[in-house]
N, C-alpha and C positions, 0 to 999 in steps of 0.2 A: 455523600450521594440523593443524588435524587430522589425523588420519591413518589414525582410522580412526572414520569419519565414521558406519559400519550401528550405531555400542554408543553414541550421540552421546548422551546425555537432558540432564533438566536438569540433576546432579549435576554436570555438565565445565561450567556455564557458568563462569564466573572471577567476584573476588571484583568485586566495581559500587562501591563505596563513594564517591563522591563522586564520583559522575556523577549527568549530569542525563536525561534523557530522555521525550519525549514522543510519547504515542501518542494516534493519532485513533482515533475510536470506541472507545473505552475501556473501555464500560460493560455488553460484555455479549462472550459468543462469545471469537470467537481476539482480539479486544483486550486482556478483560480477561486472559484465557487467561499471555497478552507480560506487564500489567503489572506482578500476581499473579510475575512469575517474574522477572523486573527487581527488582521490591524485595525480596522474596526474598533476593536475591540485593547488598541494601542498595545499589543504583537513591535518587534520588528521580525518581517518578516520573510526570509532571504528565495528566490524566484526559482529554482533548480530545475533551467532545464537544454532542452539541448539544441532549440534557435538561439539565442540572446537578445538576436533583433526582432520576434516576436517578443520572450518574454518583460526584451524592454515596452510593447505594446504596452503590452493588457500590464505593465506597474507602473503605466501612468492616468492606468483610468482607476490605482484604487486609491480610497482616500487614506493612508495608514504611512506607515514608514516603514520600505519595502528595498528588497533592493534584487538582483540576479546575479546569478553566477551557471556560469555554461555546465552537465554534468548530462554526460549521456550514455542515461544503463551500460548499455550495448559494445559500451565497448569499455572495457574494464583501465585500461589504462585510464581514459580520459572522470570514471570514479574516484583513481589514485589522486589522481589530479588535482577534485578538489576536494577530501574527504583534506590532503594535504597542506593543502592554503588559508584551512579551518585552524581560529588561533580562541581562544573563547570559551566560556561553556556555552554550548546549545541546549537548550529546557527542552524545546519537543520539536522531534523525529517525527513527517508524517511523508508516510513511501505512499506516494500517492500512482505515481507513471506506472500506464503500462498499457501494451497493443493486444488489440485483442481480433480473434479470426482471423490475423490474415492470414493470405497464400505461407508455401512453405517456402521457408530463407531463416538465413544463420546471423548473430552477432559478426563483429569486429576478433572476434574470440574462437569462434564457430562453434559455439553450442544454436541449439534452433531456436528462433527469437524472442518467441514466447515466451518461455523458462527463462531464458539467460535475459531475458526483459526484465520482465514480474516477479521477478523470484532470482536469481545470480548474484543481481546488478544491485535491485538491494536489497541485501546479503552481506556481496562486501562492503556497501557504505556505512551500510547502518554498524557491522566490526568498525570499520576502519574510525569512523563519527564518534562510535565513545563509549571512546574517551574522554571527554566534552560533557554527551549526556551531562544529565542532570537530573531529569526528570520524566522521562518516554520516549516510546516509536510504538507510532500506530501505523499500523500493516491496511492497507485497500486489501483487502479481495472479493469475494465475488461468490450470490448465490449460489452460481454454477458452480463450485468445488462440491458437488452432489449432484450433476450431471446424472441423467437416467442412466446403465450402463454401467454405475460405482466403478468412478475414475479413480485413481490410484497412479503414486508416484511409480512412473516403468524404467525401474533402475535398470533393469536389465536393454533400456536405448531410455533409455533420455532426453533425447534429439525426435523421438517417432520414427527413425529412418524406417523407410521399407514400407510401415503403414500412416501416415501422418495422416491426420486430417484435421482441419482446422481447430476449429469444436473443444478435441480430443487434449486437446496438443492447451491451451486455451484456461480449459479446467485441472490438467492437471496442474498448469505454473496457482494457479485460483486458490488450488489445492496447497501448494507446498510452501501460498507465502501464513495459511492457518499452521499448520507441522512448522514452518520457520515461526513465528509465533507462541507458540507452546515449549517450543524448545530454549527458543532464545530466553523465553519466564522461568526457566528453569537454572538456568546456566543462573541469573539476575539474581534468583536467590541464594545459591545456593554459594554464591561470590561474598554473599550480604550485600550485595545493594541493595538502591533504593528504589535506582531504576524499574521503570514498570511497561511492557510490550505489549502489548495488545491490538485484536487485529476489529475492523470495520466493514461493511461493505452500503449497498446505495440505497440497494432495491433495483430500482428498475426507473433511473436518471435522463436521463433524452439528453446526449451528452457527444458530441467527434467523431468517441470513442467506435461506435458499431458504423462511421462510414467508412471502412479501410475491414470488411466481412468480404472473407473473398467471396463467398456464394451469391451472387445477384441473386439469388430469392431473398437471401436471410437476406440480402440489406434495404433489397422491398419492403420486405415485414416487420424492419426489426426500425423504419422510417413510420408505419403505420403505427404502429404502437409506441414509438413516441409520439405519434401522434397522439394515442388518444388514450396508450394507457400507464405513460410516462410522468414522472414528476419532472419537474427545473433538475438545476444543476446541483439550485440555493439547496427546496427541501434535498436534493441524492447528496451532497455534504454533511446534513446531520452527524448524520450517524457517527462520522469522525469528526465534525469536530465535537460531539459526542463523547463521545475517546478519551477526544487531545486532553479536556476544562477539565470532566467529572472524575469524580473520584470514588474511582472502582475498582478491584480484582486486580492482580494480575493475572496475564493471557485470556481476560476482560473479548468476549465479540458482542458488537453493534451491529442496531439494523435494524429496518422500519420496523413497525407494530402492526402493518394490511397486511387485509389479505395476502401466504406465502411472500410476505416480508420484502414483498412491489414497492409500496407506495407507504408514508407514512409515519409519527414522526419519531427520534430515537426510540431501539431499546432497549438492552440484553436480550440475542437474543441465542437458541440453537448451531448446534455445526453436524458436519456428515458423522457416523463411527471413525474412518478413513482423519476423519484431521480429529480427532481427538486421539489417538496414536500413540503413547512415548516412546517405543517401542522404534515405529515407521516417523518420525522426528530427529528425535539421537538421531537416526542414520543417513540418513534427508538431508542435517550438520554435517552429519564424516565427509560428507560426499561431499556438500559446495564447497567447501573449504578446501580439498582439493580439488575440487577443480580454476576455484580461482588463487587459492596461493593466499587467500585470506583465512585468520585463523578469530580466536571469539581473546577480546585481547585479558581478561582478569582470566588467570589464569584457574584460583582455585574454581573454579565454573567449572570448570571446567575438564575434571575430576568427576571419571563417574561413583555413585550415591548409590 
């Protein structure tokens, strides 16, 4: 484990030659910054993207071994197709893709889009790929998992029908990312697997994620914040990369070490009490299995302990 994380940067990434990684949402922002860093260190990186043409354009700018494959996390059929085509070992899965604060809408399978894409799509993808994964799963969450108002998982109304608010839905999905990581790590340990599940958040990183906000006022405020407060996408990707390559305990959560975890070098950070609740994590897992039809593939770990 790095002992001086405040000084950790891209030059500290160890040689990744011979390793294979999948990065979702990899054609822009934090995703392409993650791809560039891993490929630059010698890894073969698969850009898992909804639009292969945009993915190919992004991949063409990367110096290293990369390829593009189609993946639409808002369509479970696409998730299954992506996983079914995978052959061989996969060292690292980075669940990076996401949508943020968008107007109310539904995925192809009828789930609220932010919960369906940010959580359920990655939940299904991870479990379907898990028999191939040899090292770790890193899921990108957000400091917004602890927004004012005590975000929680609305088990009685996961789609927030009749009470939808963009930030409320986003916070729920990011809380779900952390609970997913917690329960995934528990199951991996129970099964005796050496694979680790970790989470990271970028702080405030200037990407195009904020440009789709359903509120004009918030979009303007985000633009101002991106210009004067945010760090760039390369800095925002550092916590994800730190979680991906450092020798950290399973269920670790990495974020910037600066004021309010908005910017800075990667370091281990805390999470809300709601994101640390193992009972809620197990309940969310069970519900997610029911909704996606995808179960944890290592049977020993599925047993209650």
